[in-house]
SELOVO-725211 format. One line per 3 residues: number of its first residue (from 1); for each residue x, y, z of C-alpha. Coordinates in Angstrom, 3 decimals. Example, Ala and Ser with C-alpha at 12.3 -4.5 7.8 and 13.67 -1.06 7.14 Angstrom:
BEGIN
1) 12.300/-4.500/7.800; 13.670/-1.060/7.140
// end
This chain:
BEGIN
1) 22.634/-28.366/23.411; 23.885/-28.466/19.807; 23.406/-25.292/17.804
4) 22.465/-25.461/14.110; 22.498/-22.614/11.580; 19.887/-22.928/8.823
7) 20.064/-20.794/5.672; 17.253/-20.451/3.138; 15.830/-17.479/1.228
10) 12.262/-18.836/1.565; 10.733/-17.992/4.953; 8.378/-20.995/4.961
13) 11.308/-23.406/4.590; 13.140/-21.682/7.453; 10.084/-21.917/9.693
16) 9.543/-25.630/8.998; 13.153/-26.450/9.836; 13.101/-24.222/12.928
19) 10.076/-26.045/14.335; 11.466/-29.513/13.522; 14.884/-28.862/15.035
22) 13.777/-26.996/18.176; 11.231/-29.719/18.984; 14.044/-32.264/18.802
25) 16.337/-30.489/21.217; 18.513/-28.318/18.990; 19.202/-24.607/19.337
28) 18.593/-22.849/16.015; 20.012/-19.793/14.252; 18.378/-18.816/10.962
31) 19.340/-16.534/8.070; 17.522/-15.576/4.878; 20.706/-15.276/2.807
34) 24.311/-16.461/2.773; 25.536/-12.928/3.454; 23.434/-12.686/6.629
37) 24.616/-16.157/7.638; 28.270/-15.114/7.362; 27.592/-12.094/9.560
40) 25.850/-14.322/12.126; 28.820/-16.685/12.167; 31.127/-13.847/13.104
43) 29.170/-13.470/16.367; 27.797/-16.959/17.047; 29.537/-20.291/16.645
46) 27.482/-23.346/15.726; 27.896/-27.106/15.438; 26.307/-27.604/12.016
49) 25.249/-25.590/8.984; 22.249/-26.596/6.852; 21.949/-24.482/3.710
52) 19.853/-24.213/0.577; 21.814/-24.076/-2.699; 19.801/-21.829/-5.010
55) 19.760/-18.408/-3.342; 20.060/-14.866/-4.733; 23.287/-12.816/-4.427
58) 25.377/-15.774/-3.238; 24.504/-19.429/-3.778; 25.122/-22.219/-1.313
61) 28.296/-23.431/-3.022; 29.959/-20.019/-2.741; 28.782/-19.768/0.862
64) 30.375/-23.137/1.643; 33.652/-22.128/-0.033; 33.869/-18.958/2.048
67) 33.218/-20.942/5.222; 36.043/-23.281/4.221; 38.366/-20.273/3.921
70) 37.780/-19.099/7.500; 39.766/-20.911/10.181; 36.925/-20.435/12.673
73) 34.323/-21.908/10.329; 36.043/-24.502/8.148; 35.636/-27.353/10.652
76) 31.865/-26.844/10.976; 30.103/-29.667/9.078; 27.998/-28.484/6.167
79) 24.814/-30.074/4.802; 23.083/-28.927/1.644; 19.284/-29.174/1.807
82) 18.102/-28.616/-1.751; 15.303/-29.361/-4.207; 17.706/-29.285/-7.198
85) 16.916/-32.043/-9.687; 20.365/-33.125/-10.904; 21.320/-35.051/-7.782
88) 24.584/-36.558/-9.044; 25.974/-33.236/-10.238; 24.886/-31.480/-7.036
91) 26.530/-34.138/-4.856; 29.724/-33.963/-6.936; 29.873/-30.189/-6.622
94) 29.044/-30.386/-2.904; 32.043/-32.688/-2.314; 34.287/-30.301/-4.234
97) 33.428/-27.334/-2.021; 33.783/-29.336/1.184; 30.178/-30.145/2.173
100) 29.468/-33.345/4.100; 26.347/-34.457/2.249; 23.264/-33.379/0.267
103) 19.711/-34.040/1.443; 16.952/-33.713/-1.135; 14.150/-31.306/-0.227
106) 11.538/-32.037/1.083; 12.990/-34.866/3.172; 11.182/-37.158/5.548
109) 11.673/-35.555/9.011; 12.931/-38.798/10.560; 15.487/-39.233/7.754
112) 16.671/-35.632/8.030; 17.061/-35.904/11.815; 18.975/-39.176/11.428
115) 21.324/-37.542/8.904; 21.927/-34.608/11.264; 22.614/-36.963/14.172
118) 25.053/-39.012/12.068; 26.926/-35.931/10.865; 27.263/-34.482/14.363
121) 28.476/-37.786/15.840; 30.938/-38.244/12.971; 32.475/-34.805/13.473
124) 32.812/-35.290/17.248; 35.303/-38.091/16.560; 37.252/-36.191/13.900
127) 40.601/-34.737/14.820; 42.094/-31.492/13.568; 43.840/-31.350/10.216
130) 46.943/-33.638/10.346; 50.323/-31.954/10.577; 51.619/-30.823/7.208
133) 48.294/-31.228/5.443; 47.440/-28.264/3.235; 44.383/-26.309/4.300
136) 43.139/-25.228/0.902; 40.451/-27.379/-0.667; 41.843/-28.918/-3.843
139) 38.363/-28.603/-5.289; 39.383/-25.067/-6.321; 41.646/-26.551/-8.976
142) 38.766/-27.311/-11.328; 36.510/-24.317/-10.718; 36.691/-21.971/-13.776
145) 38.067/-18.526/-12.973; 38.910/-19.436/-9.357; 42.323/-19.984/-7.808
148) 42.845/-21.396/-4.335; 46.094/-20.602/-2.525; 47.982/-20.774/0.761
151) 50.397/-17.985/1.654; 52.898/-17.897/4.515; 54.028/-14.879/6.525
154) 57.189/-14.595/4.410; 55.106/-13.947/1.308; 55.701/-17.364/-0.279
157) 52.909/-19.391/-1.860; 53.098/-22.819/-0.220; 50.235/-23.860/-2.456
160) 48.462/-22.368/-5.472; 46.038/-24.228/-7.697; 46.842/-24.851/-11.399
163) 43.859/-22.700/-12.431; 46.157/-19.675/-11.971; 47.708/-20.333/-15.373
166) 44.360/-20.086/-17.175; 43.803/-16.429/-16.496; 47.279/-15.028/-15.714
169) 49.410/-16.970/-18.206; 51.951/-17.780/-15.472; 52.607/-21.364/-14.392
172) 52.270/-22.492/-10.790; 56.070/-22.811/-10.583; 56.574/-19.238/-11.850
175) 54.016/-17.825/-9.399; 55.692/-19.636/-6.503; 59.063/-18.293/-7.654
178) 57.853/-14.683/-7.745; 56.014/-14.972/-4.413; 53.523/-12.413/-3.201
181) 55.997/-9.531/-3.723; 56.339/-10.408/-7.397; 52.567/-10.749/-7.664
184) 52.107/-7.296/-6.126; 54.548/-5.812/-8.647; 52.065/-6.684/-11.388
187) 49.109/-4.988/-9.683; 47.793/-1.917/-11.525; 49.520/1.246/-10.174
190) 46.148/2.762/-9.214; 45.349/-0.267/-7.026; 48.831/-1.046/-5.694
193) 48.695/0.900/-2.428; 45.272/-0.506/-1.544; 46.419/-4.098/-2.142
196) 49.725/-3.703/-0.289; 47.971/-2.206/2.737; 45.421/-5.035/2.736
199) 48.184/-7.676/2.621; 50.054/-5.905/5.422; 46.934/-5.846/7.612
202) 46.308/-9.520/6.865; 49.277/-10.799/8.891; 49.798/-7.859/11.257
205) 46.187/-7.354/12.369; 44.602/-10.618/11.161; 42.170/-8.720/8.909
208) 40.980/-11.114/6.162; 41.449/-10.042/2.550; 38.373/-8.864/0.674
211) 39.651/-6.683/-2.163; 39.077/-6.008/-5.849; 41.979/-4.927/-8.049
214) 43.516/-5.125/-11.523; 46.363/-7.542/-12.300; 48.717/-7.516/-15.315
217) 48.827/-10.945/-16.976; 51.788/-12.428/-18.794; 50.481/-11.067/-22.133
220) 50.268/-7.547/-20.595; 46.450/-7.604/-20.356; 44.861/-6.379/-17.155
223) 42.195/-8.550/-15.544; 39.959/-7.689/-12.595; 40.449/-9.959/-9.588
226) 38.411/-10.450/-6.434; 40.583/-11.782/-3.621; 39.269/-13.175/-0.349
229) 41.013/-14.979/2.481; 40.453/-16.440/5.896; 42.398/-15.356/8.969
232) 46.038/-16.455/9.467; 46.696/-19.633/11.469; 49.819/-21.379/12.746
235) 51.110/-24.296/10.704; 51.754/-27.384/12.822; 54.946/-28.438/11.032
238) 57.016/-25.244/11.039; 55.047/-22.971/13.451; 54.843/-20.295/10.740
241) 51.681/-18.290/10.157; 49.776/-19.153/7.017; 46.542/-18.049/5.430
244) 44.196/-19.635/2.877; 42.462/-17.649/0.176; 40.772/-17.640/-3.184
247) 41.209/-15.363/-6.180; 38.381/-14.960/-8.696; 38.552/-13.512/-12.203
250) 35.660/-10.999/-12.288; 36.693/-9.163/-15.469; 33.409/-9.899/-17.234
253) 31.322/-8.659/-14.310; 33.404/-5.479/-14.022; 33.101/-4.807/-17.760
256) 29.332/-5.238/-17.578; 29.179/-2.917/-14.558; 31.297/-0.302/-16.323
259) 29.051/-0.430/-19.384; 25.954/0.002/-17.209; 27.574/2.933/-15.389
262) 28.563/4.608/-18.666; 25.078/4.105/-20.079; 23.518/5.574/-16.934
265) 25.874/8.576/-16.957; 25.209/9.219/-20.641; 21.471/8.959/-20.041
268) 21.641/11.456/-17.155; 23.743/13.893/-19.201; 21.399/13.543/-22.184
271) 18.289/14.119/-20.040; 19.847/17.122/-18.311; 21.213/18.772/-21.454
274) 17.963/18.204/-23.353; 15.935/19.698/-20.496; 18.170/22.753/-20.096
277) 18.245/23.348/-23.845; 14.458/23.063/-24.042; 13.877/25.472/-21.142
280) 16.330/28.107/-22.331; 15.030/27.845/-25.891; 11.485/28.520/-24.680
283) 12.548/31.404/-22.436; 14.791/33.099/-25.005; 12.184/32.649/-27.740
286) 9.601/34.249/-25.455; 11.881/37.226/-24.754; 12.600/37.709/-28.470
289) 8.907/37.455/-29.380; 7.837/40.005/-26.757; 10.574/42.419/-27.850
292) 9.559/42.006/-31.464; 5.906/42.676/-30.580; 6.881/45.767/-28.582
295) 8.781/47.113/-31.573; 5.793/46.658/-33.876; 4.598/49.924/-35.410
298) 0.976/48.901/-34.947; 1.348/48.318/-31.178; -0.139/50.922/-28.890
301) 1.847/52.434/-26.005; -0.075/50.325/-23.497; 0.590/47.153/-25.508
304) 4.298/47.968/-25.789; 4.514/48.380/-22.032; 2.777/45.042/-21.503
307) 5.083/43.264/-23.990; 8.177/44.788/-22.381; 6.938/43.787/-18.914
310) 6.435/40.206/-20.134; 9.913/40.195/-21.715; 11.384/41.382/-18.403
313) 9.468/38.722/-16.463; 10.641/35.981/-18.842; 14.254/37.187/-18.657
316) 14.080/36.958/-14.871; 12.857/33.368/-15.212; 15.876/32.659/-17.425
319) 18.186/34.204/-14.828; 16.542/32.122/-12.084; 17.052/28.949/-14.128
322) 20.703/29.865/-14.680; 21.144/30.438/-10.920; 19.569/27.040/-10.195
325) 21.985/25.302/-12.569; 24.898/27.183/-11.032; 23.699/26.235/-7.525
328) 23.548/22.556/-8.488; 27.085/22.665/-9.882; 28.693/24.270/-6.805
331) 29.779/21.791/-4.173; 29.890/22.792/-0.539; 28.425/26.265/-1.052
334) 27.565/27.661/2.416; 24.017/28.507/3.406; 22.892/31.291/5.748
337) 20.908/29.735/8.593; 18.704/32.641/9.648; 15.324/31.128/10.586
340) 13.769/28.234/12.524; 12.689/25.301/10.354; 9.287/25.110/12.090
343) 8.415/28.642/10.995; 9.497/28.050/7.396; 7.472/24.811/7.164
346) 4.350/26.450/8.624; 4.578/29.430/6.255; 5.198/27.341/3.115
349) 2.365/24.902/3.862; -0.103/27.715/4.525; 0.828/29.619/1.367
352) 0.537/26.553/-0.887; -2.311/24.549/0.633; -4.537/26.834/2.681
355) -6.577/28.018/-0.316; -6.246/24.820/-2.350; -8.841/22.073/-2.850
358) -6.494/19.384/-1.483; -7.294/18.159/2.057; -4.162/18.358/4.181
361) -2.926/17.907/7.714; 0.146/19.422/9.361; 1.631/18.337/12.674
364) 4.360/20.454/14.291; 4.361/19.236/17.905; 5.796/21.074/20.868
367) 9.363/20.198/21.798; 10.745/20.063/18.261; 14.500/20.581/18.506
370) 15.763/23.936/17.190; 16.921/23.654/13.599; 17.997/26.815/11.803
373) 17.845/27.034/8.021; 18.276/29.479/5.157; 14.782/30.944/4.835
376) 14.800/31.485/1.062; 16.475/28.230/0.064; 14.526/26.017/2.483
379) 11.229/27.583/1.376; 12.068/26.795/-2.262; 13.049/23.221/-1.435
382) 9.853/22.543/0.520; 7.691/24.239/-2.131; 9.083/21.938/-4.833
385) 8.289/18.822/-2.764; 4.764/19.952/-1.836; 3.955/20.995/-5.424
388) 4.981/17.521/-6.589; 2.678/16.028/-3.953; -0.204/18.251/-5.118
391) 0.273/17.097/-8.700; 0.419/13.446/-7.569; -3.049/13.670/-5.944
394) -4.605/15.975/-8.558; -6.462/13.164/-10.325; -7.819/11.567/-7.122
397) -11.148/12.522/-5.579; -9.966/11.309/-2.171; -6.420/12.670/-2.386
400) -4.691/14.106/0.681; -1.329/15.461/1.832; 0.179/15.204/5.307
403) 3.210/17.100/6.648; 4.745/15.990/9.945; 7.758/17.153/11.960
406) 9.469/14.849/14.439; 12.648/14.700/16.526; 14.735/11.731/15.474
409) 18.018/10.126/16.514; 19.521/8.057/13.709; 21.227/5.550/16.034
412) 17.926/3.973/17.133; 15.781/4.455/14.038; 15.172/1.360/11.892
415) 15.309/1.515/8.111; 11.847/1.327/6.553; 11.418/-1.844/4.527
418) 9.864/-0.418/1.407; 10.914/0.871/-1.984; 13.201/3.805/-1.364
421) 15.459/6.209/-3.237; 18.045/8.250/-1.372; 20.215/7.725/1.676
424) 20.021/8.243/5.412; 22.411/10.673/7.089; 25.014/9.606/9.619
427) 24.527/9.296/13.387; 23.206/12.331/15.228; 20.099/14.314/16.198
430) 17.842/15.423/13.367; 14.493/17.048/12.807; 12.616/14.876/10.339
433) 10.086/16.442/7.968; 7.777/13.871/6.395; 5.708/14.984/3.386
436) 3.302/12.186/2.466; 0.535/11.827/-0.117; -1.768/9.059/-1.297
439) -1.301/9.888/-4.966; -0.177/7.928/-7.999; 3.163/6.815/-6.532
442) 6.331/5.986/-8.452; 7.285/2.890/-10.402; 10.084/1.006/-8.536
445) 12.073/0.767/-11.787; 12.589/4.548/-11.892; 12.553/5.332/-8.172
448) 16.322/5.789/-8.014; 16.137/8.451/-10.743; 13.532/10.805/-9.271
451) 16.149/13.175/-7.815; 18.049/13.508/-11.089; 17.808/16.892/-12.851
454) 15.048/16.979/-15.487; 13.978/13.397/-14.879; 10.182/13.139/-14.752
457) 7.508/10.463/-14.841; 5.012/12.982/-16.229; 3.944/13.124/-19.854
460) 6.315/14.988/-22.127; 3.751/17.655/-22.974; 3.208/18.562/-19.310
463) 5.260/21.530/-18.138; 4.295/21.682/-14.472; 6.786/19.964/-12.188
466) 9.163/18.963/-14.976; 12.689/20.288/-14.423; 15.077/20.688/-11.510
469) 12.559/20.567/-8.643; 13.416/17.445/-6.597; 17.063/17.649/-7.632
472) 17.198/21.216/-6.293; 15.349/20.207/-3.127; 17.763/17.409/-2.303
475) 20.826/19.597/-2.953; 19.433/22.280/-0.618; 18.804/19.711/2.133
478) 22.308/18.286/1.684; 23.838/21.796/1.834; 22.151/22.136/5.228
481) 23.912/18.945/6.365; 20.845/16.776/5.875; 19.435/14.254/3.417
484) 16.254/13.273/1.602; 14.821/9.798/1.036; 11.875/9.039/-1.246
487) 9.676/6.082/-0.269; 7.076/5.143/-2.865; 5.150/2.383/-4.597
490) 3.183/2.617/-7.803; -0.468/3.523/-7.035; 0.255/3.522/-3.293
493) 1.393/7.081/-2.687; 4.735/8.666/-1.840; 6.454/9.573/1.403
496) 9.409/11.955/1.299; 11.515/11.970/4.460; 13.757/15.002/4.968
499) 16.457/14.915/7.655; 17.951/18.199/8.886; 20.519/18.401/11.710
502) 19.221/19.822/14.982; 21.100/22.342/17.066; 22.208/21.299/20.536
505) 19.983/22.324/23.465; 16.579/24.012/23.599; 13.365/23.003/21.914
508) 10.892/24.365/19.435; 7.652/26.024/20.345; 5.348/25.743/17.332
511) 1.884/24.295/17.992; 0.373/21.894/15.493; -2.448/22.878/13.189
514) -4.476/20.914/10.704; -7.148/21.180/8.100; -9.217/18.369/6.678
// end
C-alpha cells in the first residue's frame, strides 16, 4: 500500500484529502504545517508528498527545498495542491524547487487521483541520480538571498551557486579557493566555536547543519546567515562523502528582531522604573507629611502619636517594597522549606476568602505528595495570586474562585491548548496548585507581560493590585524549583497553574473543604 503525506494548514482540506485517498487504497499521513510534516518524515517514510503552498511559518516552497536537501527525502515526489491564482508563476517556481507538478485546488477527484497515479508510476521507473551528477538543485541560483552548495569531507566546495557573490562580495571561484576553512575564518569570533563544532558534527556524526551566525563579507560588513544542510552521502564517482546545503541571508529579519527586543526591554525598564519611582514618591511623601504634622505646634499629644505611628507604618511599607525589589534582583537566593504546601494553601485561602463575599471552592485531596515550602514567602506568593483573582471577579454578580491541588508528573501531562503565558518545568513529580476564576480575563496581546514588574491591565488610577504582585509570585515559585503558567482569555476567566517539586516518598494528609 502506497503511503502519502498531505500537508495543509486548513483542517477541512486535510479531511477531504484523507477521505478521498483512504477510500482509494492509499495510506495517509497528515500534518497541519510544514514543520510538523518534517518531523513526521523523520519517523515515517512515504511514497508521495502533497502540500499546500500558502501556509504560516513556512510556505510550501521552503518545505520542498528542505526536503530536497535531505538525502532520505529528496527522491520523494512532490505535488503542490494550491488555490493560488497565478498558475504560470506558481508552476515555474514549483519546478525551480524540485516539485513534480502543481494541481489547482479544488480539483476534480478523478483528475487528482489520475495525477497521483501517474506521478507514482513515473517515479517507480526512475533510477537514482546518475554518477557525477550534482545533488544541489540549480534552482537556488536565482533565489534572492539564498545560496545552494555541495561540500565534500575535505572541506572543499564542489558546487556553490553564483548567488553567493550578491551578499558576500566573493566570487564563486574565490569561495571554492578558500574552501570551508577559509569561510570559517570569516565567521564572527563570537559564533566561530559554535559553527566549527556544527561542521565537525556534520561529517563525524551525520548531524545536519541548522545554525545561525554572522559572516564577514568582502567589504568587512557582517551579515547574518542561516545555514541548513541534509545528511552526508557517498558520491558515486569518487566514493567521498558529500553534503548538500543552503545558506540564507537573514540580516533583515535579525535586525527587525533586535529592534523588537530592544523596544521590549526599554518598555519593561520604563514601566518598572516609573512604577518604583511612583511608589517610593508616595511613601516618602507620606512619611514627610506625617512627620510635619506631628511637629505642628497646634497638634495635640494624641494627634502627634497617631501621626508618628502612621509615619512608622508607611516607612515599614517602604522597607518592604525595597526588600521586594532586592528579592527580585537576587538570582538563586535559597529559601527555607519549613512547612507543608497543603497547610500554607489552606491557611491563606481561609484568611483571604472565608469572610469575603466571593463564592469559592478549595480541593486538597488525600494523597497529595509532600511538598515543603518557605511559609512566609509561599504565603505571600499565593496571597498575591488570590487577590488578583478577587479583583478579577469583583464586578461580576456570579463570580467565583476555585483552588485545587493535584499530584502531577510532567512526562505524561499534555500542554493545554489555550492562550498561555509562562513555561512548564522540566520532567519530574510536582504538586500542581490551580487558582481559577471566571472573571474578566486577560487580552491575548498582553498575556505574555502579566508577570512583568509593575505591568497591569487595570486603570492607572487604581492602586490595588498594581505593582510587583505576580512578578513576585512567579519569582518565589521559581526559587522553590517550580514554575507558574497563566492561562487566560478576555472575558473568559483566568487559570493560574503553579508547579512545585514534590519530595520523594510519603503523601499528604489534608482533607478537602469547600464553600459555595
